[in-house]
N, C-alpha and C positions, 0 to 999 in steps of 0.2 A: 164665420166661417170665410176662411181664405184660401182660395183655388187658385194654386199659380201652374201658370207653364204649360199650356197645352203642349204637346208634341205634335209636329208634321210640318208639311211644309208651309211656309208662310202668308202666302196668298188665301191656303185652303183655310190656314188657321184664322185670318184677320176674317174672314168671308161669313165662318164658320160660327165663330163668335158674334156677328151683325146676327146672323140669323137667330142664334140663342137667345138674344136680349128679347127680338118678338117672341118667341117658345116662352120664355121667362115669363114676358107681361101677360101672355093667359092665365098667369099663375098667381099674379100678382094680388093680394092682398096689403088691406093697411098695415103698415109696420113690415112690411116687406118691401127690401128693398138690395137692387143688384149694382153692384157700384162694377164698371168693365172701362181699362183701360190696355188698350193693346193685346194683349195673353193674358192679362194680369185679370183676376175677378175675385170680387168682395160681395159673399152674399150674406143679409142682414135677416132676422127672422126674431120673431119676438117668441118661438119656441122651439124645443130639440122637435118637434113634428113638424111644424112647417122647412125646418131648415132639413131633415129629412127629406120630405118631400121635392125639396128645390133639390139637392143633392141627385136625389132618383132621375128629376126630369134631366139634370146636367148629363148625368151617366149615360143617360137612353139616349143624345143627341149626340154623346161624343161616338158610341160606340155606331150608332146608326152614320157616321159622316167618317168613320176612320181616322178619329182622334182619341187620344188617351191623357189622363191627368198623369201627375205627378204626387202620387200620395205623399211622398218623403218632403212636400212644399208645400204640401198643404197643412192649413192649423187653424183650431176651432178654439174661439175666445168669448166667454161666457161673460158680461157686463154685469157688473157691481150695481146695487140699487139701494145708495145709502148705505146702512147699517144695515139691511138683508142679505142672508149669503144663504147657499143651497147644503146640505149636507149631500144628500145625494145627485150626483151628473151623471146621466147616461151617456155611453159612447156613442160618436157618430161615427159613421162609416165611409169610404169613400173607394169604391172597387173592391170590395169584401175584407179591407182593411181598414184598423181604425186611422182614425186621424190624432194627431197629437194635440194636446191642450195647451194652450201658452198665457201669461199673463198679461203679456203685450206683444206687437211685433210691428215691421217695418213697413208701412205700402205709401209708392211714390215719394219718398224719400223722408215721411214724416213718419214718427211714432204713436201707433195707437196703443190705448191702456185701457184694462179690463176699470179701471175708475173711472175713466174719462178725460184724467187730469192731461194738462201738456207740459208736465213738469221738465219732462223727458227730453223733447221738443226746443224748450226753452235753454235747457241745460246746454243741450248740443249744441244752439247757435249762440249762446254766450261763449261759450269753449272756440267754436270757430273765429267769433271777434276778435277773443282774444290772441290768439295764433297769425291775426293780422297783423 
């Protein structure tokens, strides 16, 4: 799950993100991870239920601190595990709206793909080196 662009006063956002790390840390279990940089956040969870719980914590924290998540910039991605695939994938909601599902997304300049391969990044770097 990628939640991007908390909107609000910059100082308030950076303080809130720092405090939110502490709040999320109380829920962390093995396999549940949150990656933060400035006002960008990536939530990783081994299950949809765990992801929904993390989103619930984030939503209530944002409401209590006068912030809001940009649902249009939020995405969810299900990682593939070898040949295993899922027939039914439940919707994930943020602020009552469904989050769009993607097969890859760009985070801090690097592509993250559902198959965990780095072909996109390698191709991008190869093209940029050819242009130079």
